[in-house]
N, C-alpha and C positions, 0 to 999 in steps of 0.2 A: 652462524656463518651470515647472521646478518650485516655487522656493523664491518666487518672484511673486506667485503666487497669494496666498500667505498673508497679505501686507502692502497688499492694495487696504481704502482707508478710505472705505467710499462713504458716507459722508454730509459727507467735508469739500470736496468738489464743490461743496456749495452754498454753504457758506461763501464758497470761493476765485471761482466764476464766477458763482454765481445758478442752478445746474442741477443735475440729476438724471438720472442713466443707467440703465436696468435691467439692463443687463449694459455691463462695465467694457471687458471683452474681446471681441472680437466674432467668431460664428463664420464663415469665410474662403467660404461657400457660402450658397447661397438655402435648397438642402437641408436642410442643416446647421440653420440658422436656424430653418423651419419646426416642427424638431424640436426646439426649442429652446420652441416653444408661447409663452413668456411677448411679448409686445410686445417688439421690440427700437424704444428708441422715447427720448425725453428732456421732462422736464419744465423748463421754459424761466422764471426770473423776469425780463424783461427790464431792471426797475429797482432790482432791489435793488442797496441799498449796499453797497459791496463791502471788506475792509480798505484798508489803504494797501499792504499788502504782495501784493494783487492787484493794483491797478488801479491808475492815476495817483490821486490825492486830487482833484484839479480836472481839469473838460473841457478838453479842448487846444482853444485857442485857432487853429486852422487846417484847411484841408478834408484827408481824407486823403489819401494815396498809395493808386491803384486797380491793378489789373491792365488792363494794355491790351488783351485780349480783349474782342471785342464779349460774346458769350455771358456772360462770364467775370466782369469788374469785383469779385474782392474786394479787399479792403482789406488793407495791407501789417500782418505779425503777426508774433511770434517765432521763426513753425516757418517761416516763408522762408527760402532761403538764401540768404544774401548774400556775393558776392562784390567784396571791398574795395580791390581791385585796377582791376577792369573796372569797379565800380561799378555793377554790375548783382544784380538780387533775380529768385528762379525761386517762383513762385507755387505752393503744392501744390500746391493745386485744378484747374490746368491744365495746371502744367508748362510755364508761358511764361516766355519771360527778358526781363525788364522792363529800361530802364533809370532809373536813380534822376534826377527833375530836378534841374536845376543846384545850388539854395540847397543839395539834401541831398547833393550828389555834393562840394560843396567842404568837407564838416565830415564828413562820415561817415566813421569806422575803426573798430577792434574795440573804443577805448577810449572812444570817443565815440559813442554811439549815440541815436537820437531812441527818446521815450518806448515807441513801439509797436512798438519792435523787442528793450525789455530784456526779457531771456525769464522772470520772472516777470508781467510784463504781458501776461497773455492776453485781458484786456478791457480797450478803451480807449474814451473815450468822446471825441468830437468838437464844440466847437461850431462849427457853418458859420457862418463869415464872409461867404459867396456867398450866404447867403437872407438879406433884408432880414427884420430882428425883428416879428411880426403884434403886437405889443400885449398888453397886459393881458388874462384871459379875461374872457367875458360868462357871464352867470350870470341866467338864465330861468325865474321861479320861477311855477308854472301849476296854479292853488290849486280844489280844488273847495269850492264855495260849497253843495253839498246836504246836508252835517253838521250834527247837532241842532247849538244855541249853544255848550253847555262843549266840544266835539268842536274847533269855528272858534274857539274863546278861547285854547284849549291849541295848535291849530297856529300862530294866530297871534303868540303871543308865543315857540314853537318856532323862529320865521323871524324876530322880530326879535335874536333873540339870532343865531341865522345870519348875519345880515347884519352885525351886529360884528364875526364873525369875520372875513371878508372883506378881503381890500388895499383901501386907500382908492382904487386907482385901477383897480379890478374894474371891470367894466360891471353894471347889474342893472336887470332889469325885471320886471314884473308883469301876468301874466293870471291872471280868475278867469273858473272857469263853472259853469254851471247847467244853466237850459234855453237860456241864450245864451253866447256867450264875449265878456268885458269886458277891452279893452287898455287899461288903468290909461294915462295920461301922466302922466310923472312931472315934465317938464320945464315946466309948466302949472303958477306959484306960485298962492297968493290960495284956490281954493278945485280941489276935487277934480275931477277930469273924464277921461273913460272914453268910447274907442270902441266901442260894443254889434254883434258881428257875429250873426248868425244860428248857430244851432246843429244846423239838419238839412244842414250842408254841408262839402264840404272845399274847401278855400285853397288855390292855390300862390302863391308868394311874388310874381311880377306882382300878382295880384289885390289880394292884401293890402297892398300900396303902395299902389294907389287907395284902395280902401276907407278906407285912414287917411289920405287926405289927402297922401300922400307922392309928387308926382307930377312935380317937375320933373325935366327927362332922363329920365323912364321908359322910354321907347321903346330910347333906345340899351343903357341899362342891362338891359334885359329881353334881347334878343336876346344881350348876352353871359352874361346868366343861363343859359339854356337853349342856348346854344351856345359853352361856357366853351373847347371845344379848334379853334373854327372856324377856317380855313386865314385868314391874314392880320388876325387880330387878336392884340394887344399885350397880355399880363395886364396890364401896367402900365398902362397906357392904359385897359383896362374898368375896372381897377381905379379910375382918378382919375375917369373920367365916372363909377361907381359914389358914387364918395366924393362928387361933388359934387351928387349927384342924390337919390334915394330914400336910399339909403344913409345919407346924411350926415344928412337930416330924420331916420330913424330915430333916429340918436343924437344927436338933438340933443332931444327930444319922447320915447321911448320906452326907451330902453338907456342909463343913465347913468352916467356913475360915483359908486361908494357916496358919495364925500366930498360932489357934488354934490346927492344926492338921497335922503340913507336918512331927513332928519326927515319931508319928504314921502311916503315910504314907510310909517315906523311909523306917521303919522298912518293912511294909507289901511288898514293890515291892524288897529289899533284900533278902524277903524269897520266893520269886516267882518262884515257881518249874512249870514243862510240867507237862500238862491234866494228870490224873492217871491212864485216864480208857485205859485198854488193847486195843490193835490194831491189828486185823489178821493181816497174812504177804500183803494176796491179798486185802487188804481193806485200804483207805483214813481212816485220823482221821478225827471222830466227830466235827464238828466245829463247832457251831450254831449263827453265826452270824448276823443274821436275827431276831433272839428270842435277843440277847444281845442288837440289834438297838431299837429293838421297847421297850425292860426294860429301856434304856438311855433317847430316848424320852421321854417315858412315865413318868420317875422320872421328869426330868426338868420339860414338863408342869405342874406334880402336885405340886413342891415344888418352882417355880422360874415362874409362866404364865408369870406376866408381868414386866423381868428382861431379859435382854442380856447374853447369853451363849454360850458355843461351846461345844459339845458332838466332842470329839476327837477318832476317831477310830484305832486301830494302828492291824492290819493286814497282819500273814505269807501267807494266803493260803485261797483257796477258800472258799464258804460258803457249807455244805456237808449235812447239817442237819438241819429238822426242816422248818419253814418259811425262804423263800427268797435262797432255795438252786440252786446254778446252777448247782451241777453239781451228781452223784449220788456217793455211796461211794465206788463201787468194781471198783476196778483200772482198767479195762478193758475198761469201761465207758471211753471215752475220751473227753478232756474241748471242747469245741465247739469251731468252727472257722468260719473264715468269710466265706466259701462255705458252711457252713452248716447254717448261720443265711440267708443268699439268700435263701437255699432253705426250709427254717422252718423245715427243720430237729433235733428239738434243741427240746424236750417237755418242759425243764425246762427254758426257756429264757424268754417266755413271762408271766409266774406267776411270774418269777422272778419280772421283771420288776413291775408290776403291785402291787407287796407285796411293793418294794421300796419305789413307786411313792404315796401309798396309805400311808405311815408311813409322806410323805411329807407333806400330802392335811390333815392328821391329824392335823402336827405339827400346820398348818396355818389355820385351823379352829379353834383350841381349845387355843393353847398357842397364846400371845401376844397381849391382847386390846390394849395395849398401844402405839400399830406400826402404825396402818395404820392412822384409821379417828379419829376423837377426837380434842380433844387438841385446837389448833389454827384454824380447820376449819370449815368451817360452818359446820349447822346438812346434809342439805341436802346431799352435799357430802361423809359427812361420813355415811349416811346410806345407800348410794346407792350402798357402796360393801359388796361384801357378802363375802369374806375371808381379812384377815388382811394379815401383813407383821409377815415374819418367823422370829423370837426373837433369837429362840438358831439356830445359824448354823450346819452341821454336816460336818466335815472333817475325810478324808478318807489319810490314810497313808499304803500305802502297800506295804512292802517291799517282795521278792517272787520273783522265777525264774519260778513260773507258774502264773496264769492268778489268777486275785481275786476276779474278780466279779464288774471291773470298770465300765464297760456298764451298767451293770442292774440297780448298784445302782445310775449311771448319774444323774436322774432326782430328787433320794432325795437331790444328794449336790447341783444340780444348783436353786431348788428352793428354797435351804435352804441359798443358799450364800457362800456356802461350800469353805474349800482347798483342794485340790486333788496332792496329793507326789507320785511319780511312781519310786521303788527302786528297789535294787536285794537283797541287807539286809540290817539287823538295823546297822552292825557295818558302811555304808559307807558314806562320810561325804554327799553326795543327801540328805541322812535321817537325821543323827543329824543336820546339819548346818543347813537345811531348817526348824528343830522342833523347834530352839533356836529363829530363823527369824520369828516366827510365832504371837512373844513376842515382838517384836520390839520395842522401846517407840519414842516419839518425843526428839528430843533436849532439854538440859534444856533450852536451851536461846527460846525456840518457845515462844511468847506470851502469856500468858492463859496456852495453853493446854503442853507448858514442859515437861519432866519425863511421861506423859500418856502413856497408849499404843495405838499403833495408829488403832487396830482395832476399828469398831463401828459396831454396832449389830441392827436387826429391817429394816433394811433401805428399802424407797418407794419413786418412782421417778414418778414425775406425769411432764409432757410437757401441757404447754399451746402454741397455737399457732396464730397467725392474721388470718383473715377471709379466703384468696385466696388461703389456703394449709391445708390440714389437717394430722394426724399421722398415719401412715401405721404397726407400730410395733417395735419391740426391737430384739436385736440378744445380749446374753449375758446371763451372771448369775443370770436371772429373772425369775417372776413366774408372771403370768397375776392379775390383781384384780378385773377385769372386769368389767371396769369402762368407759361405754361407754355414752363420753359427746359429743357436737356437731362437734366437732374438729377431732370424729375417723372416718379414710378412711374406705370405704367398699373394697378396695382391702388391704388383706392383709400381710403383709411381716414377716415372724418367727412367734415372740406373738401376736400376734393383734388383732382387735376389741377393743380396749381399750384406754385410754391413761393416764394408772397409773400404776405402775408396785414394785411389793415386790422386792426387793432385797437381802433381810435376811443381812446376814453378810459382810459389804464390808470394804474397807483399802484403804489410798491412791490412789494405784495404778490402784484399781476396775474402766474397764471403759467397758459403753453399748453401743453400736450403736441404736440409735433411725435413722429408714427409713422414708422421708416423701412423701406427693404424693402432688404434684400441681394442685389441683384442677379449678381455674381457668380456661373458656374455651377462645379458641383461640379465638372467636368474640367479646370478648370486652378486649379490648389493656387496663392495668391500668394508672391512670394517673402517668405522670411525675411526678421525683422527691419522688414517694411514696415508704414507708420502707414497709420491714418485720418485723415480730419479732416473738420470740419463748422465751417461759422462761422455765427452769426448776428447779423444785419441789424437792430438797431431805429433806427428812424428816431421821430424824436416832438418836440412842437412843447413847449415847459418852459413853466411855469407864468408865467414872466419873460419869455416872447414867441419867446425865440431858439427855431432850430431844433438839433435836436441826433442825432448818429449813435452810436449804441454798436455797437461789433463783439468779439464774443466768440468766439475760436476755440479749441475743443476738439482735442486730440490723445489715440490712444490705438493697441492692439495689435490685429493680428487671430492669430485659428490656426487651422490648417490642422489639420483632422482626418485623420489615417492612412487611404490607402486599406482598407487590410480592413478599418477600423473605419467607413468610410460601408455599406461592406455591412449589416454586423451592423444586426440589429433593436435594440431597447432590452436584452433582454436574451438570453441565449445559451444551447440546451439544457443544458449541462452545469449546476453548481453556479459556473459562474462568474458574480460581476458584469459590470455593463455596462461593455464595455474604454475608455469615457474617466472612468473616474469620477474620475479625477483631471485631468479638465481645467481648463484656466484660465478658462475659460466659464465654469463652475458657480462655484469659487471669486470670481470678479468680478460674481455677480448684488447686486444691490443690491431686496431684498424689498420695501422700505417704496415706491420709487419703481413696481416693476414692479406693487404691489398697486393703486397710483394710476392706472396708465396702462389697470390691467384694468378699472379702476369706470368710469374716463373710457368705454374702449369699451363694458362693458356699460349702462351711460347713455346712449350715446348707440343703441346697438342697440334700446330701448325704444321710440325714436320712430316705425320703423315693424315692430317686433317685438313680439309678444306675450309680454308679461314671464315666462310658464312657458319660452318656448323660451329664451329671453336665460338664466333659470337653470340650465334644460340645459350648454347651451353654456357658462356657468360651471363648473359641476360638471364636463363633460367636458375642458376645458381644463386642471383641477385633476388632473385623475386623467392627465393625459397628460404633465404638468409634472412629476409624482411618478414616474411611470412615468420618465421619462427621467432625472432628479436624484437620485432617494433611494437608499442602498445597501438591496439586499436580497439573499435567494436566489429564486428563481425560486417560485411557490404555496405561499410560506411566510411568511403577514401576521404572525407573531413577528419575522423575522429585518428588520423593515421600519424603516429609519432615516433623518432626512434631518440632512443636513446644519445647523450652526448658519447658515448663509448664504438655507438656506429654511425654517428650524422656524418659525418664526411666520404664513409665505405662507398655508397652508391657515385658520387659524386668520380673517387676515382675511379669505377671501374665503367663512370659513363668515358673518361678521357681514354681509360684504356683501351673502350671499343676504337675511338678515331685515333688513336694512336700509329704512330708507322710499324710497330711492331704488330697490330693484325689487321692493316690496312696497307696491304702491297702497291693500290694506286700512286702512280710518282714515287715510287722506286724500285730502282736495279735488284736482282737477284743478292748482287753482292753488299748493296746497302743494306738491304735487309737483313743480311746476315750478320756485317758484321752490328745492326743496330742491338739484334736479339743477344748476339755474344756477348756486348759491353753490361747489358741490362742482368745478363746469367748472372755476370763476376761482380757486381755492384752494392754496397752496402744501400742498408733502409734508405735513409737520408735521398740518397744520387738515384736510385732507382725510384724514389718518389718523385723527385723532378723530371726525369723522363718521360715517366707517364702523365704527371700532372705538372705542368709548369711554370714557374710563379714568377707574377708581374708586379713590378713595383710602377707607381707614379708620381711623377715629380711637377711640381707645379710652383705658383708664387704663392699658392695659398696655405704654405705651411710646410713641415719638414714631409721627406719621403713615404709613401703609406703603402702598404701592399694592397692590391686590389684584386677585383673579381678578374676572372681570365676570362671575360665576356667583351664580348662586341661594343656593348653599353659604356667601357671603359678608354675607348681611343676618343680622346678631344682634342679640338684644334689648338687649345693654350696648354697641354703637358706633354712632356715627354714621358715614353715608359721603356722599363726597362724588363725584356722577357729573357729567362732563362732557362733556356730547353734540356739544359745537359750540354747535346752535338754542338749548340749555338749561343750564343750570347748577342742579343740584340740591343739594339738603342735605336729606339723609333721616338721621332719628332712630330710634333703635332701639323698640320696644315699653318697655323699662324704663327707658328714656333720656327718652322721652316723660310717661312717668308721674312721674319727679322731676320734672324742667322744669316739668311742672302743679302738683307738691307748693309750686313756688318752693325747692326746696333750693339753688339757683345763688344768693339773696339774702341765703342765710347766711352768716356770717364763715366757720365752720368748713370751709364745702363751697366754698373757693376755687376747688381744685384741677376740680370740678366745671363750676364759672363757667368757666373754661379752657378746659374739653372742649369747651362748646359755640360761646364764642367764634371756637377757632383755624378749624372748617371756612369759618363765613362769612367771617373774613378772606382764608382762600385763598380761596374765592371773588368775593371783590370784586378781586385780583389776577387772577384768569383774565378776568374781565370789564372789568378795564381797556383791555387789549390788542387786544381783540378789535372786529372788524368783519364783519356788522352786531353789535351789543351785544346778547349771549344772553337769552334770557326765566330770570329770576332764582325757584328755584321753593324754596320754606321746608316738610318734609312731614313726618307721621309715619306708621310704619310701621300698617298695615291701614285708613288712610284715603281716600279719595277718590285723592288727588292724587301719590299713592306707585303708582299705577301709571305716569307718566312714569321711574319706574327700574324699576318690574318687567317691563314692555315689555324693555328695552336686558338682561336679564339672560341669561347661559345657564341653560339649563330645565334641570337637574343635578335640582333636585327639583319634578316635579311630581307634580298631584295619582292618577295612574297607581303614582307607585314607593311600593315594600315600605319597611312600616316607617318612614314619616315622614324620620329622617335630621335632619342640623343643616338649617339655613338656613331657608328662607321658602319655601313651595310657590308655583309658579311655573304658572296654569293655561293650559296650551296643547295643543298635540298637534305642537309643531314639536320635531323632533330636538331632543337635546341636541349639545355639540360630544365629548363621548365614543363616545355615535352613530357620528358625521358620520363620526370620526377613524375608527371601526374600518371603516366601507364603503369611507371612505379605501386607508385600506391593501388591505384586501380586493382590492380591483378594481385598485391600481395593481401588484402583485404578480403575476397574471395573465399566464402565457407566453403 
């Protein structure tokens, strides 16, 4: 194992399999894994498009071959041992011998392999012929009409553009809400017609059907809505009854294909008016967001229970009336702050959280029969799941200077795999461009999926493991499916106690963190050359209505620690370094993936713990990690060295401690919930930009240079481009700003200065073009107010306390600088 450690290319696994692991070579015992400190986990992007060298370019048009053991049902993969003479294959997870079905046995040989056994195809996607197509997706726009007229006009304009981006056969519907909820009948020609429902109560799917006059066959369908898995009911029969009854009625009147109702819908949006109910001067407007969401989700459950869809909520303020209200109408009542939440001094917060969470679980209990079990799964696996995947994602687009209740709605959005976008107004590009990007499509040259929407619905993720380790849990936009298999660990992390989760709505960038628990005791070393196996099974409804299953199988080595090293603590009394200084575990470390796994863990802990305690936990973990893996002589800080695999990890943790994810200062509860949610679903690269923003420096000295995120990088004659993921900031130094004010760039002889000004703006545009949600774009000058966006992110190496000024800009803060942080870290790590 001595040479193998140099060869790990930790980033290439993301290209080849859509996964990143914190360690690629794992310690073989639980004790040794605990000593490694960094979580043993994986970041999985289940829908990431892979190159044709790593996966078949098109989905395979047949059901996968699965292991016959009732508790395993792993999918056939290249790591299975195949006996071509007796036509058997051995499952690497449960070691069961399985026979190939006849059509495989007749044709299979060493030279004629099916796609799923070709060695480089560790990921295969199957389009399941056994599951009937569900039809095109449905989109229900839920629009708040309490905003001012200019905001409504901007919103209506964006929605009209969005309708033009939808496929012609996609279903679309419209609900508007203010004091009451209006459900617009799009199938009624001539005059606009809407049903008005009171905004002060919750509505179930059955009640909505009655109120909208969709009564035919109601009782039968209602019975099957409430008991989708009742004995003696046939899902096809129930679907047929629903199809003739209220569901069909809704599909003829309220949810119609874009091609049939786009004109009607656009004319309704053109006529959008502010909510007409009078509002006394001392009161907030009555906004019944909670009731509107219950109507929207109920309408989707009634009309398209087995088809993917999105409820897209556009709101300009907090819910103030009816269920789910987060603040009273009297203006003297203030919106909840972090301090109120800590003291439990906000009476409406908990009931609102429970209300929106209830909507999420109502959806997963009733809708989405085709999402979780069934189809290609064996009966035992399907039957063990009390709840199914969320087929209808709930998205929240909040454009307001006040809070709107993102914190309370968080669980509904997370459990359904929805999107969150937070802006100041509906006229901002943050909102307008983000909404357009929700409907992104694959490039036309992508095989099979070209021109299709990138989004998918009703996703579930199941994780299978070999016997030496188990699954602790998942952190991300997921909800547990309560599937307690044999590989579920007793130690829970995030959403644990299961090895399967509902992902709801997913797209190619959605990334889930899975945490593992190595259960093998230290007393029994594993045989040399033994491998570990993980299989990620993602089942989802494609935008074309077909159900697909994607299987990604990973294989990797174990490392046995020699018995004398087991006894030894991290450093020995003499001058000798720690004994496992050349351990392959150390050289297989992926510091970027580990930093993101740590960040998600830290953010998840802030939900139940005080942020100060979480910061202390991050510090302790970092010190233990450094004493385990750094090279040093005990009690000699100047001898401290980190291998290149670990060199960036401390600064990732330094910036994580200062980030808006763990520091609540200067952010509202809504903003904190928004930032944390976006981090919990982003891939490794984007998450690292959020944790440690990137900084580029432009000057006359040469081409743009990446520069340290440090106060010393601020110079009067340079332009800086800061990318924090949520903001892209172009910062002009004092001298550059004064030249620009003097209009030098408009003079012919200063063409070089003109191109210096334009370069960062062009690069900022490139960054923003590929990102969701679209970042806020800020152009500012040194010493002006908006410069705070840059100054707050810099390492404060020069502060108001620094001796002798030095180069760079002063950052007015009492935070420690990275240098002081590293000095403390070295001192504490080398203590014997």
